[in-house]
C-alpha positions, -999 to 999 in steps of 0.1 A, spaced: 5 -2 0 13 38 -7 -4 67 5 -3 102 -15 -13 136 -2 -29 156 -33 -7 185 -39 -23 218 -57 -16 202 -92 -37 172 -80 -65 195 -76 -97 192 -99 -77 155 -114 -95 126 -120 -91 99 -94 -87 70 -125 -62 95 -144 -45 99 -113 -37 66 -108 -32 58 -142 0 81 -141 17 67 -103 9 31 -118 14 31 -156 26 -5 -159 -6 -20 -142 -35 -31 -168 -65 -10 -173 -87 -42 -164 -66 -45 -133 -67 -8 -122 -108 -6 -128 -115 -42 -104 -92 -27 -77 -116 8 -77 -145 -23 -75 -128 -44 -48 -123 -9 -30 -85 -10 -28 -88 24 -37 -98 52 -8 -97 88 -2 -99 103 31 -100 69 41 -136 60 19 -142 44 -14 -141 65 -43 -154 65 -76 -131 64 -108 -145 96 -118 -141 114 -87 -126 150 -83 -98 149 -63 -91 180 -39 -60 196 -24 -49 178 7 -66 147 2 -49 119 15 -51 90 -15 -41 54 -6 -38 28 -33 -40 -8 -20 -19 -26 -53 11 -44 -50 47 -24 -53 57 -34 -87 30 -13 -103 43 22 -90 66 46 -111 93 51 -89 107 87 -88 141 96 -101 164 126 -97 152 144 -128 188 151 -147 184 188 -167 194 187 -204 214 213 -218 204 237 -244 217 272 -258 190 292 -254 154 291 -251 136 315 -267 106 331 -246 82 353 -264 57 354 -230 55 337 -195 38 343 -162 28 323 -134 8 297 -156 21 295 -191 49 301 -208 52 309 -250 84 295 -266 95 300 -302 103 267 -312 128 261 -337 131 246 -369 144 205 -367 132 206 -328 109 183 -319 80 191 -291 81 154 -279 101 127 -283 98 90 -274 141 85 -273 155 97 -242 184 108 -261 168 128 -287 162 162 -281 128 180 -275 112 211 -266 97 198 -234 130 184 -223 141 215 -224 111 236 -207 112 218 -174 151 219 -176 144 259 -177 114 256 -146 135 235 -129 165 256 -130 140 286 -118 128 262 -87 95 261 -105 96 228 -115 103 200 -87 96 165 -95 98 149 -62 72 179 -54 47 161 -77 25 133 -76 14 130 -109 18 165 -128 47 176 -144 45 213 -165 31 205 -207 27 216 -239 -7 226 -243 1 228 -287 20 210 -314 37 220 -344 57 196 -368 95 191 -364 103 210 -397 77 241 -386 89 266 -361 71 293 -342 48 298 -307 44 266 -288 25 270 -257 31 248 -220 12 251 -191 31 252 -157 2 240 -136 -26 216 -137 -51 244 -136 -37 259 -162 -31 230 -186 -66 222 -181 -78 257 -190 -58 262 -216 -68 228 -230 -101 238 -229 -100 276 -248 -83 249 -276 -107 227 -277 -141 258 -279 -116 276 -306 -112 308 -282 -77 309 -294 -67 320 -329 -38 304 -346 -18 321 -378 10 310 -396 32 327 -419 46 305 -450 62 315 -487 46 299 -513 48 288 -553 33 316 -572 2 332 -560 -31 324 -541 -65 350 -543 -73 358 -505 -99 342 -490 -115 316 -472 -108 281 -485 -131 249 -474 -125 216 -484 -116 181 -472 -87 164 -457 -85 122 -454 -51 109 -434 -31 78 -444 -16 62 -410 8 39 -432 19 70 -452 17 98 -427 2 124 -459 -34 133 -460 -52 141 -491 -76 169 -497 -106 173 -521 -131 194 -530 -158 172 -521 -165 149 -491 -154 112 -488 -155 86 -466 -134 89 -435 -125 132 -447 -130 156 -422 -138 194 -430 -110 217 -427 -113 260 -433 -83 282 -437 -80 318 -442 -50 326 -467 -40 365 -470 -10 377 -491 14 397 -476 38 403 -506 50 388 -540 83 388 -549 96 370 -581 74 337 -585 68 334 -547 45 349 -520 43 354 -480 11 342 -469 -6 347 -434 -24 316 -435 -52 312 -406 -65 283 -392 -102 278 -385 -100 239 -382 -70 228 -370 -61 196 -386 -31 172 -395 -6 193 -418 -40 212 -425 -20 245 -441 9 222 -461 -19 202 -478 -43 226 -484 -19 249 -503 -7 224 -526 -39 213 -535 -50 250 -548 -20 249 -564 10 269 -543 28 242 -520 51 258 -495 86 259 -509 104 234 -489 80 207 -484 92 175 -496 65 161 -481 30 180 -505 57 203 -528 94 198 -535 130 204 -522 144 236 -520 183 243 -523 196 252 -490 163 244 -470 158 212 -449 122 219 -441 89 238 -454 91 274 -447 62 278 -422 58 295 -391 30 295 -364 41 337 -356 8 346 -340 -17 339 -314 -47 354 -308 -69 350 -275 -107 356 -281 -132 360 -249 -121 339 -224 -144 326 -196 -133 347 -165 -137 311 -144 -110 302 -163 -75 307 -143 -64 318 -177 -89 344 -184 -61 374 -180 -55 365 -219 -89 379 -234 -78 401 -263 -43 400 -261 -21 384 -293 14 374 -294 34 381 -326 69 364 -339 77 397 -355 114 381 -362 111 351 -376 130 329 -401 102 328 -425 100 367 -431 140 369 -426 141 343 -457 116 360 -481 133 393 -480 165 377 -492 149 362 -521 
């Protein structure tokens, strides 16, 4: 049996989710059985899987030791520079460079979340030894070959609230890219279908089986030679939406090997998540103070590359 005192970052977490993090190797069926057999208690009483933990709750798990995750000393990773666009007590916005993964299954591979955890650890804002199940986490992700703004939440409440903001479409995300040719300004609707084997998507003008609607707004900012600097605003947010949609419309992003063609001197596509705009966030959320705020990467690689064409 092991017991845990719920911390601030456990407050509001479903009891089942808490147990899954504490006992990651325990089969789901066995965990559900432990609930039925009253082997998981809160403040000395049996609780339902959907019980929302409260700070200071005493959580007791009468489960074999082999299933519990063992805390190990956190080893910070070395990093040259973390480009921070904005930071407060709840969130941090960073500019992810081209080529860096957001997450990685390979512990030896550099990735953004490990760098952020190391940064917060160095500031004494993250201590694994003081947490039962929470670690600061990314709220959005962008492809390895895409640069730009990524949001990380420093505490559980901010993470849950930011996820709600994104889910309710209260966060508008805009990208900059350089395309071949020109595209007429406006809103474009189409349908996207994923192929998990090829890890590509297909765009069609009409709905087909397993496809989902996509909506993207394109606005050409500048043109030069036969290239365009284009702002892309996502109304829907599907995998590879901007890249595949532009290719479908005949204006692929330069350097996009998957949906366009390689470009000399470029390792990846010229695409940057350069602007976030928070709409009217409900006042009951911890990040409501972000309502109406915009965050923009005015100095970014895509714009600089275009100016040098």
